[in-house]
Each structure stands twice: as C-alpha cells, then as structure tokens.
C-alpha positions as CSV (number, residue, x, y, z in Angstrom):
1,M,81.6,127.4,54.5
2,H,82.9,123.6,54.9
3,N,86.1,125.1,55.9
4,L,84.7,126.9,58.8
5,V,82.8,123.7,60.2
6,E,86.1,121.7,59.9
7,D,87.8,124.2,62.0
8,F,85.2,124.1,64.6
9,L,85.4,120.2,64.4
10,Q,89.5,120.4,65.2
11,Y,88.4,122.6,68.3
12,L,86.1,120.5,69.5
13,R,88.6,117.6,69.4
14,H,92.0,119.2,70.2
15,E,90.8,122.0,72.6
16,R,87.7,121.1,74.1
17,G,88.0,117.2,74.3
18,L,84.4,116.5,73.5
19,A,83.4,112.7,73.4
20,E,83.7,111.2,70.0
21,H,80.1,110.5,69.7
22,T,79.2,114.4,70.4
23,Q,81.9,115.4,67.7
24,R,80.1,113.0,65.4
25,T,76.8,114.6,66.1
26,Y,77.6,118.0,65.7
27,Q,79.3,117.0,62.4
28,A,76.5,115.2,61.0
29,Q,73.9,118.3,61.9
30,L,76.0,120.9,60.5
31,N,76.7,118.8,57.3
32,R,73.2,118.3,56.7
33,F,72.8,122.2,56.9
34,L,75.4,122.8,54.7
35,A,73.7,120.6,52.0
36,W,70.6,122.4,52.4
37,A,72.2,125.9,52.5
38,G,73.9,124.6,49.0
39,K,70.2,124.2,47.3
40,Q,69.4,127.7,48.7
41,G,72.3,129.2,47.1
42,L,74.2,130.2,50.3
43,T,78.0,129.8,49.9
44,D,79.3,131.8,52.5
45,W,78.4,131.8,56.6
46,R,78.4,135.7,56.7
47,T,75.3,135.7,54.3
48,V,73.5,133.1,56.3
49,E,70.6,135.0,58.9
50,L,68.4,133.7,61.6
51,R,65.8,133.3,59.3
52,H,67.8,130.9,56.9
53,L,68.3,128.8,60.3
54,M,64.8,129.0,61.1
55,A,63.8,127.9,57.6
56,F,66.3,125.1,58.3
57,L,65.1,123.9,61.1
58,Q,61.3,124.0,59.7
59,H,62.8,121.8,56.9
60,E,63.9,119.5,59.2
61,R,60.7,119.2,61.2
62,E,58.5,118.5,58.1
63,R,60.9,115.9,56.2
64,R,60.3,112.1,55.9
65,L,62.5,110.3,58.0
66,A,65.2,107.8,56.2
67,H,64.5,104.1,56.2
68,Q,60.6,104.5,56.9
69,P,57.9,103.6,54.7
70,A,56.3,106.1,52.0
71,E,53.3,105.8,54.1
72,S,55.0,106.9,57.3
73,T,53.8,110.1,59.2
74,R,56.7,110.1,61.7
75,R,58.8,113.1,61.8
76,L,61.8,114.3,63.3
77,S,61.5,114.2,67.1
78,S,62.1,117.1,69.4
79,E,65.4,115.5,71.0
80,S,66.8,115.8,67.4
81,V,65.8,119.3,66.8
82,Y,67.4,119.8,70.2
83,L,70.7,118.4,68.9
84,E,70.6,120.6,65.6
85,I,70.0,123.8,67.6
86,A,72.5,122.9,70.0
87,A,75.1,122.2,67.1
88,F,74.5,125.7,65.6
89,R,74.5,127.3,69.0
90,A,78.0,125.7,69.9
91,F,79.2,126.4,66.3
92,Y,78.5,129.9,66.3
93,R,79.5,130.6,69.8
94,F,83.2,129.2,68.5
95,C,83.0,131.3,65.5
96,E,82.2,134.6,67.7
97,N,84.8,133.9,70.1
98,E,87.5,133.4,67.5
99,K,86.5,136.6,65.6
100,L,85.6,134.4,62.4
101,L,81.9,135.8,62.0
102,P,81.0,139.2,63.0
103,I,77.7,138.2,65.2
104,N,76.3,135.2,66.6
105,I,72.8,134.8,65.1
106,A,72.3,131.2,66.9
107,E,72.1,132.7,70.2
108,N,68.4,133.5,69.4
109,L,67.5,130.1,68.7
110,S,65.8,128.6,71.8
111,L,66.3,125.1,72.4
112,P,63.1,123.1,73.0
113,R,62.2,121.6,75.9
114,R,63.5,118.1,76.3
115,W,61.9,115.4,78.0
116,K,63.8,113.7,80.7
117,R,64.0,109.7,79.8
118,L,64.4,107.7,83.0
119,P,67.4,105.7,82.6
120,K,66.5,101.6,82.6
121,A,68.2,99.3,84.8
122,L,68.6,96.0,85.3
123,T,67.5,94.0,88.4
124,D,69.7,92.0,90.6
125,A,68.7,88.8,89.5
126,E,69.3,89.8,85.7
127,I,72.9,91.1,86.7
128,A,73.4,87.8,88.4
129,Q,72.4,86.3,85.5
130,L,74.5,88.2,82.9
131,L,77.6,87.9,85.0
132,K,77.4,84.2,85.4
133,P,80.7,83.1,83.4
134,L,80.8,80.9,80.6
135,P,81.9,77.2,80.8
136,V,84.8,78.0,78.2
137,D,87.8,79.9,78.9
138,T,88.6,81.1,75.5
139,P,90.3,84.4,75.2
140,G,87.2,86.1,74.0
141,A,85.3,84.7,76.4
142,L,87.5,85.8,79.4
143,C,87.5,89.3,77.6
144,D,83.6,89.6,77.3
145,Q,83.6,88.5,81.1
146,A,85.9,91.4,82.3
147,V,84.2,94.1,80.1
148,L,80.9,93.0,81.8
149,E,82.2,92.8,85.2
150,L,84.0,95.8,85.1
151,A,81.3,98.0,83.4
152,Y,79.0,97.0,86.3
153,A,81.3,97.3,88.8
154,S,82.5,100.7,88.3
155,G,80.0,102.5,85.8
156,L,82.3,103.1,82.8
157,R,80.7,104.3,79.6
158,L,81.6,102.2,76.4
159,A,84.1,104.6,75.1
160,E,85.9,104.5,78.6
161,L,86.0,100.6,78.5
162,R,87.2,100.5,74.7
163,N,89.9,103.1,75.6
164,L,91.0,101.8,78.8
165,R,94.7,101.1,79.0
166,L,97.0,98.7,81.1
167,E,98.6,101.7,83.0
168,Q,95.2,102.8,84.1
169,L,94.7,99.8,86.3
170,H,95.6,99.9,90.1
171,F,94.5,96.7,91.3
172,D,96.7,96.8,94.4
173,A,94.9,99.9,95.5
174,G,91.6,98.7,94.1
175,F,90.9,101.5,91.8
176,V,91.3,102.4,88.0
177,T,91.8,106.0,86.4
178,V,89.4,106.7,83.9
179,I,89.7,109.3,81.3
180,G,86.3,110.4,80.5
181,K,84.2,113.2,78.4
182,G,86.3,116.3,77.9
183,N,89.3,114.3,78.9
184,K,88.6,114.8,82.7
185,E,90.3,111.8,84.7
186,R,88.5,110.5,87.5
187,V,89.5,107.6,90.0
188,V,86.5,104.7,90.3
189,P,87.1,101.8,92.9
190,V,86.7,98.4,91.4
191,G,85.2,95.5,93.2
192,Q,86.5,92.1,94.2
193,F,84.7,89.9,91.4
194,A,85.8,92.7,88.6
195,V,89.4,92.6,89.8
196,A,89.2,88.7,89.6
197,A,87.8,88.7,86.1
198,L,90.3,91.3,85.0
199,N,93.2,89.4,86.4
200,H,92.0,86.3,84.8
201,Y,91.8,87.6,81.5
202,L,95.1,89.6,81.7
203,A,97.0,86.4,82.6
204,A,94.9,83.7,80.7
205,G,93.4,85.7,77.5
206,R,94.8,89.0,76.8
207,P,98.4,87.4,75.8
208,K,97.1,85.3,73.2
209,L,95.3,88.3,71.7
210,V,98.4,90.4,71.5
211,T,100.1,90.7,68.2
212,P,103.2,93.1,67.5
213,R,101.3,95.9,66.3
214,S,98.7,95.6,69.4
215,P,98.2,98.9,71.8
216,A,98.1,99.1,75.4
217,N,94.5,98.9,75.5
218,V,93.3,96.7,78.2
219,F,90.8,95.0,76.0
220,L,91.2,93.8,72.9
221,T,89.6,91.8,69.4
222,R,90.5,88.5,68.4
223,R,92.8,90.5,65.8
224,G,94.7,92.1,68.8
225,T,93.1,95.5,67.8
226,P,91.0,97.9,69.9
227,F,87.4,97.7,70.0
228,A,85.2,99.5,67.7
229,A,82.0,101.1,69.5
230,V,79.7,99.1,67.5
231,T,81.7,95.7,68.0
232,L,82.0,95.8,71.8
233,W,78.1,96.6,71.6
234,L,77.4,93.5,69.5
235,R,79.6,91.5,71.7
236,I,77.8,92.4,75.1
237,K,74.4,92.1,73.2
238,H,75.6,88.4,72.5
239,R,76.1,88.0,75.9
240,V,73.1,89.3,77.0
241,K,71.4,87.2,74.4
242,Y,73.4,84.1,76.0
243,A,72.3,84.6,79.5
244,G,68.6,84.5,78.2
245,I,67.7,88.1,79.3
246,A,64.5,89.0,77.1
247,R,64.8,92.7,77.6
248,N,66.4,95.2,75.0
249,V,69.7,95.3,76.8
250,T,72.0,98.2,76.0
251,P,75.7,98.6,77.3
252,H,74.6,101.7,78.8
253,M,72.3,100.1,81.1
254,L,75.2,98.4,82.9
255,R,76.2,101.9,83.9
256,H,72.6,102.9,84.9
257,S,72.5,99.6,86.8
258,F,75.6,100.4,88.5
259,A,74.3,104.0,89.5
260,T,70.7,102.9,90.5
261,H,71.9,99.9,92.7
262,L,74.2,102.1,94.3
263,L,71.8,104.5,95.2
264,E,68.8,101.9,96.3
265,H,71.3,100.5,98.8
266,G,72.0,104.0,100.3
267,A,75.1,105.6,98.5
268,D,75.3,109.3,98.5
269,L,74.4,110.9,95.2
270,R,77.4,113.3,95.2
271,V,79.3,110.0,95.5
272,I,77.6,108.6,92.7
273,Q,78.3,111.6,90.9
274,E,81.9,111.5,91.2
275,L,82.0,108.0,90.5
276,L,80.3,108.5,86.9
277,G,81.9,111.7,85.9
278,H,79.2,113.9,85.7
279,E,79.7,117.5,85.8
280,T,76.8,118.7,87.5
281,I,74.6,116.8,90.3
282,A,71.8,117.8,88.3
283,T,72.6,114.9,85.7
284,T,72.9,112.2,88.3
285,E,69.4,113.4,89.8
286,I,67.7,111.3,87.3
287,Y,68.6,108.4,89.5
288,T,66.6,109.4,92.2
289,H,63.6,109.3,90.2
290,V,64.5,105.7,89.2
291,A,65.0,104.9,92.9
292,G,61.9,106.1,93.7
293,Q,59.9,104.0,91.4
294,R,61.7,101.1,92.3
295,L,60.5,101.6,95.9
296,R,56.7,102.2,94.7
297,D,57.1,99.0,92.4
298,V,58.5,96.9,95.5
299,H,55.8,98.5,98.1
300,R,52.9,97.6,95.6
301,K,54.5,94.2,95.5
302,Y,55.0,93.1,99.2
303,H,52.9,95.4,101.3
304,P,49.4,94.0,102.3
305,R,47.7,97.1,101.1
306,G,50.0,98.0,98.2
C-alpha cells in the first residue's frame, strides 16, 4: 500500500508539478489512512471499500486533536476533512487513470462545503511601517528588506520568493519571471522601490553571503544556502515585530495586501488574476469581498451619517 502512495507522490512531483505544500499535505493525509488501515487488517488497496474510507473519515472527525488538553472538545475542522477527501479523490483518480486499481471508489465521496475565509490585508500605514528600512546595512538586513519590498510589490508566494533565481530578474525591463504552482511561469512587474531594494541587496548584501556552494537563488541565508520555508517565515515575523505592528502578520498577508490594494485603487480583476497566477477568476474574486468591506468601513468612519 505504501508503494502505491509513493508512486502517486512521484506523479505529483514530476508530472503534475504541484506545490510542495500540497504534496506534503496529500502525503500526510494518505499516511494517516495507511496507519489506520493497518490496525484494521487492510494490507492491499484492492480490498479497501467505500465503507472503509467512510469509517476512516468518521474516525478522523471524532479523534482528539494532538497537542490539545485532555478536557478539550475540539475536533477536526471541516477544512481538514475537505483536504482528506481531496487527497483520496486525487489518489484514486491517479490509480484509475494508470490502471493500478480496478475502480475509483473515492469518486462517491462528497466534499463538505468550504467556507470562504476573507484574506486579511495590511493597511497602507502598516505597509509603510513594515517597509521602513533598518538603520543598519548588514547583509541579512538588506536581504530582509528586499524580500519584503518584492513580496508587497509583486505579490509573490513564499515558495516563489524562496526559489527565485538570478536569471529570473529583468530589472531593465521592470519585471521578474516567476515559476508558480504547477510549474507555470508568469511575468510580474516590479516597482521602483522593490528594484532599488533588490539592487542594493545584490550589490552590497548578497556577495557577502555567497559561498562556493551557494546556488543561484536570489535570497540566501547567512550560511549562503537557500531559505527553508520556516526560516524565511520567521525572518519576516521578526521584521513585523521590529516594526511595532501588533497584528499577527503572516508572509501571505503581503500577497493579500498586494492584491487588495491594487483592487482598491482601481485595478481590473483579470489583471490581478494574471499577476497572482490564479488559474481561475473565481479564486481572485474573493478580493472583491475584501474591497467591499473596506469601502463599508471607510463609509462608516468618514460619512456624517455613516
């Protein structure tokens, strides 16, 4: 059973080109099922029936969450159940297409409704506060400044920032090429402030971080290696704390701020979709709700009878 899951994961990596986070999520969900199936005496995917998948999902809904107090009544969220069903459906679709299993039993699993969470964006004042350069010009500080400026200027995902390479920078033309989800390439403009921060970092910061083994990644750690996701996340969180912003700011909020501010200042939704690298306009449309809420807040605050 493990071998079939590994074949599926190899397919995701090399043929589908799914994001690393999605791959890890599917792997974790399927491995959790394998652990449960072993306790049920299931040793072959051909013996797994729909009732087994349903029993596992019921078990997941009822199990106590890890790292929670014994008296906690919290259980698995509908979002997590959604991901588990999505993993089953993707796995069985692969097995059906490759003729590895005779029937796709997961197609009968219905996905629970997902509540749309409105993305949180920083205000213009918070962005100005966060992007204020540090008083020191250490290589690390210059790197952090360039990361923040580019993240807000171009709306890049955390993984896209980590994996950005020198050959993807085209400052003379004012853009960068980005390899996004599914290995899809897109062209994203870069503003003058981000270009200035990047040029300063590339001239005075990155050369001091490079070692003989350093790759061509734009952003490097103090050891001259590419950033791990958690390391870059923590560096951004540190800058948020230094800027004195009390909110819980995540790296993805810079991307949300990029899209929200564009929309608030009149950008076309289709253009924002292209810049973000969204496959469908439906994904981008959530920002219209954010902009609408912002308009209502401004109206209530500033209109005499708001």
